[in-house]
Phi, psi and omega in degrees: 000121180259089184275152179234138181278000181291141176236129179273147175293156180296149179293155178292141179293144185262340186230163177296324179297319178296320177299317178298319179297318180294324179295331180281341182289129178292137178260143176292145174303141185303323181297318177297320178298318180298317178292322178300308182291327176296324176299313176301313186296315181293320177298317178294322178298316180296334179260011174058042177230003182292135171256302178201168177219145178206158173233151179275165182291338183237019183117164182082162179172181175198154172243126183251142177257147181277347177207163180275119175282174176294168186303318182296314179295318177304314181294321177297312180300319181297318182278341181299329178297301180294330178293318177294320177299318179297317180296317180297313186276355180061033174258164178293128179302322181303319181296319179288318183297320184261008172093010175269175174054043177062012169280154185271345174075354186294325179295318178297315180298320179294314179297320179297319179294320179299323181266013176057033175071012182292106186300322180294315179297319181296319176299314177299318181299313180299316178299315180295321180292320177298320177295317179299313180296317179297316182295326184250021183303316179301324178290318178299317178300314182295319178294318180299315180295322176294321178298323179297328179277316189262332183072337175208147180213145174270173181306315183300321180292323178292321177300318180301314179298316180300318179294319178298318180294323183291341181294000000 
């Protein structure tokens, strides 16, 4: 299975009914989205596959990779977003990962699919991802705050921030 960590933005709604449905959907606070996407971006940067990261003006966002990493790295990058969001919001990572406590669970489901549902591997993956996020938390914070100001950054801009934090 050649999985890719790229996530496409949702398609534009085609009908007035779809617009009404979208307006009723609760949006994540922008700051939580920024930390979530910064987690993806820093993990992808550390594995040398980040292309760009962005957040939308009203919630939502994505971090795109320029190439497909192996399954394990793909799964780490995928889970780094919700793990960073959980750390920022001080909620249980488990609740965000499996879709409880208003997290959408899609990153967890994607990582689980990449690892073919192997519970032992998923447990190891979550532990490794939590360590990565903890070790690089100052960089994730700095990238998230920059995302709130800029809304989008390319790999080079994220590298500049990472180097500044490392000093």
